Steps between C-alpha positions, in 0.01 A plus 500: 500500500645345188569127480878557465518727806313241707735226376804713589364573848419133561845389386681767699315396816632144474847361558493307172826525310427252221160527336315263273236650272256214442240507224233238572299327225292260708312342208814460282395703198868557423546123470171413330491783249868580440661163575734651760631288783517672838667625704622768262798677658660829403401823331558398138337158542195661661471756219521217247228306685273807512549567128428139404186493714382835361547373144303182574220679686513881491207521742659291777577721800793280609729652236439846648571361846833363381591835343403674825721259696792587271429872547494450878829311476659780296373766744650312794832440322522871417462574872792270584317191621630149433201355312394211280174472304316174435177364358347199672191310396254258649277263310193541280245410768659723766435388858741319731695339215568842348611640834732205565661539157550874555660439841727236349611735222571784742702266723707386201582863415585577863763224492690712244397852609456509876259792527380621837214708364243480221275717289199315355355608166183346361210573270232467762340355805534134405880519461526699822356206696853356481642775723407315818668184372 
């Protein structure tokens, strides 16, 4: 089953009406390498962040994750969902401090966009550790 079909099935099985697509950069490459302050909110701002990071370090997988989050956002918008896309980042050394910063950034976005569902996008296992938080 394709990734998009699974995403559609998962979303349709929930009662979520406002979705937040969250791209997680737990070690803050977007901040360290591209000088971008997170959270980054909105399609155009996320594309800009991904481009800046890709120019600074073309091999960093986080830029692809951001682009994938934007693609996910666009797919959901085209299906009629009320969606916002964001990039959140932790800190260089990861761990609890990174997780706390990510939670704080998500909470600050939720004050403005009260989502009741989320789609997490990351570049790997380390970023996905945040899901439980």
